[in-house]
Each structure stands twice: as structure tokens, then as C-alpha cells.
N, C-alpha and C positions, 0 to 999 in steps of 0.2 A: 661206488657211487649210483646209487641206485634214480634219481632225478635223467643221469645221465649216461642210461642204456646200460646201466650195473659195471661202467667202466672203472677200473681202478685210478689210482693216484700215491704217486710218493710222495711224503713234506721232502720242502728242498732244506737241508740241513744251514743254518751260521744265515737265513733271510734273514732274521731282525738286522744284523749286522751289513747284509748287502742293499737294504733298501733307507737307510738312514739316510738322514743327508741327499736324499736328488738332487738333480740335477732339471731345468726346462730349457729345454729344446724345442731344433727346428730338423723337421723330419724333410728331410729335399726332395717332396713331390709341387705337381706343377708350383702351387704361390705357396709353396710349406705348411706344414701339419705340426699341433704343437704336443708334444708329448712329456714324458718323464721318464726318465733312465735313471739309472746307479750313476754312481760316482765314480771316474771310468778307475780309479784307485783302489777306490773300494770292490769293485768287480772285479781286478786281478789280484787282492786277495783272496776275494773267495773263491778263484780259481786255481791258485798255489795252493789253500787251504783243501776243497775238493783233491783236488791232484794226491793230493798227501796221501787221504782217505780212502785211494780206493787200492783193490786190488792191481799184484804185478803178473796177474798172470791172458794172455790170451786178450780180448778183447776190450778190457779195463790197463792194460800195456798199454794201447793202445790212445784211449780215451785219453788218460796221464799225460803222456807226453803231451798231446796234445792240446790239452789244460796250461802245460806249462809254458807248450812253446805261443797262445794266445798269451797269457800272464803279462810273458815278454816281453812283447810286443804293443802290451798296452800302456808298459811300466814304461816303452823308449817311445812312445809319442812324444809326450811331454816336452823329450829331450830333444827330437829329433826337430820340433816345431818351435822350441828357441831361438837353434842354430838359424833357422830358415833370416 
């Protein structure tokens, strides 16, 4: 990408799935900042898709385990909220 000083970029796979039906919410900073974010359930599924496509060697295995933990937390959050 010449306009960014020669920086390279890789496309995010399954981005169309991730950004479909986003949510409007507020970033908790001072009086609040409106932001648009992916639906948490879509984000969790996206994390599992990405994890399943990672290699199982070295650093990729660490990233894969992190993706799976994050997805699990995202799936658990609505259930925990409902029990409050």
C-alpha cells in the first residue's frame, strides 16, 4: 500500500459475515461516544471460524486457544446477564 508508506495488509476472511447487522452502542468515555460494533454472537462465531483455520504449531496454537476462549466468553455473556 504505497499511500501508507509501503505497509502491507492482509484481507480479513469472512468479514462480510462479521459486519452484517451491526449494533449501535456507546463507548463508556466521559459523556459517551456512539460507536457501531459487530453483533457479539457473530463476533463469537467469527472467532471460532478463524480459530479453526489457524495452524496448530507454535504461536498459531496460542492464538487459536485465545480465539476459542474469547468466543466462549462471548457466548456465555448473554446467559450470565439473563441470570442477574
